[in-house]
C-alpha positions as CSV (number, residue, x, y, z in Angstrom):
1,X,52.9,4.6,52.7
2,X,55.8,2.6,51.2
3,X,53.6,1.9,48.2
4,X,53.1,5.6,47.5
5,X,56.8,6.3,48.0
6,X,57.7,3.6,45.5
7,X,55.0,4.8,43.1
8,X,56.1,8.4,43.2
9,X,59.7,7.5,42.7
10,X,58.8,5.5,39.6
11,X,56.4,8.2,38.3
12,X,58.9,11.0,38.9
13,X,61.7,9.1,37.3
14,X,59.6,8.1,34.3
15,X,58.7,11.7,33.6
16,X,62.3,12.9,34.0
17,X,63.8,10.1,31.8
18,X,61.2,10.7,29.0
19,X,61.0,14.5,29.1
20,X,64.5,15.6,30.1
21,X,66.5,12.4,29.5
22,X,65.2,11.8,26.0
23,X,63.2,14.9,24.7
24,X,65.5,17.6,26.1
25,X,68.7,15.9,25.0
26,X,67.3,15.1,21.6
27,X,66.3,18.7,21.0
28,X,69.6,19.8,22.5
29,X,71.5,17.7,19.9
30,X,70.1,19.9,17.1
31,X,69.3,23.2,18.8
32,X,70.6,25.4,21.6
33,X,70.5,24.4,25.3
34,X,68.1,27.3,25.9
35,X,65.7,26.0,23.2
36,X,65.8,22.4,24.6
37,X,65.1,23.6,28.1
38,X,62.2,25.8,27.0
39,X,60.6,23.2,24.8
40,X,61.0,20.3,27.2
41,X,59.7,22.5,30.1
42,X,56.6,23.6,28.2
43,X,56.0,20.0,27.2
44,X,56.3,19.0,30.8
45,X,53.5,21.4,31.7
46,X,51.3,20.2,28.9
47,X,51.4,16.5,29.9
48,X,49.4,17.6,33.0
49,X,46.7,19.4,30.9
50,X,44.1,16.7,31.7
51,X,44.5,17.0,35.4
52,X,41.4,18.1,37.3
53,X,41.3,21.7,38.7
54,X,44.1,22.8,36.3
55,X,44.5,26.6,36.1
56,X,46.9,28.9,34.3
57,X,49.1,29.2,37.4
58,X,49.4,25.4,37.5
59,X,50.8,25.5,33.9
60,X,53.2,28.3,34.8
61,X,54.4,26.4,37.9
62,X,54.9,23.2,35.9
63,X,56.9,25.1,33.4
64,X,59.0,26.7,36.1
65,X,59.6,23.3,37.7
66,X,60.5,22.0,34.3
67,X,63.1,24.7,33.8
68,X,64.5,24.1,37.3
69,X,64.9,20.4,36.8
70,X,66.3,20.8,33.3
71,X,68.9,23.3,34.6
72,X,69.7,21.0,37.5
73,X,70.4,18.1,35.1
74,X,72.6,20.4,32.9
75,X,74.4,21.9,35.8
76,X,75.2,18.7,37.7
77,X,75.1,16.3,34.7
78,X,72.9,14.0,36.7
79,X,69.4,13.0,35.8
80,X,69.0,10.8,38.9
81,X,69.0,13.9,41.2
82,X,66.2,15.4,39.2
83,X,64.3,12.0,39.4
84,X,64.7,12.1,43.2
85,X,63.6,15.7,43.5
86,X,60.5,15.1,41.3
87,X,59.5,11.9,43.1
88,X,60.0,13.3,46.6
89,X,58.2,16.6,45.7
90,X,55.1,14.6,44.9
91,X,55.5,12.2,47.8
92,X,55.9,14.9,50.4
93,X,52.9,16.9,49.1
94,X,50.6,13.9,49.0
95,X,51.7,11.3,51.4
96,X,53.3,13.5,54.1
97,X,51.2,16.7,54.1
98,X,48.0,15.3,52.6
99,X,47.5,17.9,49.9
100,X,46.4,17.0,46.4
101,X,49.2,16.3,43.9
102,X,48.5,18.0,40.6
103,X,44.8,17.7,41.1
104,X,45.0,14.1,42.4
105,X,43.9,13.2,45.9
106,X,46.2,10.9,47.8
107,X,44.0,9.0,50.3
108,X,46.5,8.2,53.0
109,X,48.9,10.7,54.5
110,X,50.8,11.4,57.7
111,X,49.3,14.9,58.1
112,X,46.0,16.2,56.8
113,X,46.6,19.8,55.5
114,X,43.5,21.6,54.3
115,X,43.5,24.5,51.8
116,X,41.8,27.6,53.0
117,X,39.3,28.4,50.3
118,X,39.8,32.2,50.6
119,X,43.5,31.7,49.9
120,X,43.2,29.4,46.8
121,X,45.4,31.7,44.8
122,X,48.2,31.2,47.3
123,X,47.8,27.5,48.2
124,X,46.4,26.1,45.0
125,X,43.1,24.8,46.4
126,X,41.8,21.5,45.1
127,X,44.7,21.3,42.6
128,X,47.3,21.2,45.3
129,X,50.3,23.4,46.0
130,X,51.4,23.4,42.4
131,X,48.3,25.5,41.6
132,X,49.2,28.4,43.9
133,X,51.4,31.4,44.0
134,X,53.4,30.0,47.0
135,X,54.9,27.4,44.6
136,X,55.5,30.1,42.0
137,X,57.6,32.1,44.6
138,X,59.5,29.0,45.7
139,X,60.3,27.9,42.1
140,X,61.5,31.4,41.2
141,X,63.7,31.4,44.3
142,X,65.1,28.0,43.5
143,X,65.7,29.0,39.9
144,X,67.5,32.2,41.0
145,X,69.7,30.2,43.4
146,X,70.6,27.6,40.8
147,X,71.3,30.2,38.1
148,X,73.5,32.1,40.6
149,X,75.4,28.9,41.4
150,X,75.8,28.1,37.7
151,X,77.2,31.5,37.0
152,X,79.5,31.6,40.0
153,X,80.8,28.1,39.5
154,X,81.1,28.6,35.7
155,X,79.9,25.0,35.3
156,X,77.7,25.7,32.3
157,X,77.7,28.4,29.7
158,X,74.2,28.9,28.3
159,X,74.2,29.7,24.6
């Protein structure tokens, strides 16, 4: 279990540092914040294009997660929080609940959740939660809450 925790922390941090720490900030140095968030978020979804059982909803959910993590970093000026969110998101899905993580089966978990085949559009089926509408709803809710916080706190002005 500790091996998977360590692995997911490294994997999540690596993706965040490369995609948002490097790519997003490089684009943001020459273009608007909005452009850098969109491009890095779409790129984040496309690095998962080779995962098994990938569907359009998975790409949408990865893009929404990318936007959320990008705005989190911009809002709090902290990439490490995004690294932790990303790593723990994967660890909790695979090693705690036992669902596939982006189409990858994690062999050992504390619980063994099974996806009801008749509800694959909600739960993501063999791809895992990121392939279902439940995650779409959660990500949209998280994005709305973060955007409301950003607006209310006036921490960031999006151009």
